[in-house]
C-alpha positions in Angstrom: 16.2 -4.9 -6.9 17.0 -6.5 -3.6 15.4 -4.5 -0.9 12.4 -5.8 0.6 10.3 -3.0 2.0 6.8 -4.6 2.5 5.8 -3.6 6.0 6.9 -0.4 8.0 9.7 -0.5 10.3 8.6 0.5 14.0 10.7 3.8 13.3 8.8 4.5 10.2 5.4 3.9 11.9 6.2 5.8 15.1 7.4 8.7 12.4 3.8 8.3 10.9 2.1 8.3 14.2 3.8 11.6 15.3 2.7 13.6 12.3 -0.6 15.6 12.3 -3.8 12.9 12.6 -6.3 15.6 11.8 -5.8 16.7 8.4 -6.5 14.6 4.6 -3.7 12.9 3.7 -3.0 10.8 0.6 -1.1 7.6 0.5 1.3 7.1 -2.9 1.6 3.3 -3.3 4.2 1.4 -5.4 4.4 -2.0 -5.5 6.5 -4.7 -6.9 5.0 -8.2 -7.0 6.5 -11.5 -6.0 6.3 -14.0 -9.0 4.8 -16.5 -6.1 3.2 -15.4 -3.5 4.7 -16.5 -0.3 2.2 -17.1 2.4 3.1 -18.6 5.9 3.3 -22.1 5.8 -0.1 -23.0 7.7 -1.9 -20.5 5.7 -4.7 -22.3 3.7 -3.4 -20.7 0.4 0.3 -21.5 1.0 0.3 -24.3 -1.5 -2.3 -23.3 -3.9 0.6 -21.7 -6.3 -0.7 -18.1 -6.5 1.1 -15.4 -8.4 1.8 -12.3 -6.4 -0.6 -10.6 -8.6 -3.3 -13.1 -7.9 -2.7 -12.5 -3.9 -2.7 -8.9 -4.3 -5.9 -9.0 -5.9 -7.2 -10.9 -2.8 -5.8 -8.2 -0.6 -7.8 -5.4 -2.5 -11.2 -7.6 -2.7 -10.7 -8.1 1.3 -9.9 -4.5 2.0 -12.1 -2.5 -0.4 -14.9 -2.2 1.9 -12.6 -1.4 5.0 -11.2 1.6 3.2 -14.7 2.8 2.0 -15.6 2.3 5.8 -13.3 4.6 7.0 -14.0 7.1 4.5 -11.1 6.4 2.4 -11.1 6.2 -1.6 -8.8 5.2 -4.6 -8.1 8.4 -6.5 -5.8 7.8 -8.9 -4.3 4.6 -10.6 -1.9 3.9 -13.5 0.1 1.7 -15.3 4.0 1.8 -14.8 5.8 2.5 -18.5 9.4 3.4 -17.7 11.6 5.4 -15.3 13.0 8.9 -17.0 14.9 9.8 -13.8 15.6 7.5 -11.0 16.5 3.8 -10.4 16.0 1.8 -13.6 15.4 -1.2 -11.4 12.3 0.5 -9.7 9.8 -1.0 -11.8 6.2 -1.3 -10.3 3.1 -3.6 -10.8 0.7 -1.7 -9.2 1.1 2.2 -8.8 -2.1 4.0 -7.0 -2.9 6.9 -4.5 -5.5 6.2 -1.7 -7.0 9.5 -0.1 -8.0 9.3 3.7 -10.5 12.0 5.1 -7.6 11.9 8.0 -4.6 9.9 9.5 -7.0 8.9 11.9 -8.9 7.0 9.0 -5.6 5.5 7.9 -4.9 4.1 11.4 -8.6 3.1 11.9 -8.1 0.7 8.8 -4.7 -0.8 9.4 -5.9 -1.5 13.1 -9.4 -3.0 12.1 -9.5 -6.7 12.9 -10.6 -7.5 9.3 -7.6 -5.7 7.5 -5.3 -7.5 10.2 -6.9 -11.0 8.6 -6.8 -9.7 5.1 -3.1 -7.9 5.1 -1.5 -11.5 5.0 -2.4 -11.2 1.3 -0.3 -8.3 0.9 2.5 -9.8 2.8 2.5 -12.9 0.6 1.9 -10.9 -2.8 5.0 -8.0 -2.1 8.3 -8.4 -3.4 9.1 -4.8 -2.4 6.9 -1.5 -2.3 6.9 2.4 -1.2 4.3 3.8 1.0 4.6 7.7 0.7 2.5 9.7 3.2 1.5 13.3 1.6 -0.4 15.8 2.9 -2.3 19.1 1.6 -0.5 21.9 0.0 -1.3 25.5 -1.2 -0.9 26.4 -4.7 -1.3 22.9 -6.2 -2.1 24.5 -9.6 1.0 26.0 -9.8 4.4 24.5 -10.6 7.5 25.6 -8.5 
């Protein structure tokens, strides 16, 4: 896989902001790590040789309190095994769903000054990712 979906494009972020912000949301996170973290050259960890997985663990460590502060939580986490339908090249190192009480809460998290400092770990760690916003639906217990 050669794509580098690490941060949202301006158009993607605008589309996100234009959706209803007052409802609960769940964000499906699919993440593939770099073999070696790619920190900016002036970052204190730039020459430490951390793996992408180690850098992502730092991201989680530094953002857990911020997620909790905005009322968010991780509601599902799993280990990737195989793709049955879809691009075979899309294998993921981290898969989880984060729930937020509203989209406002998600926005509060990503604009928090402490988050802005911590996100460098995510950017250094991630080779590619998918972040998919989902909203509530009715009939969740039914298929189809």
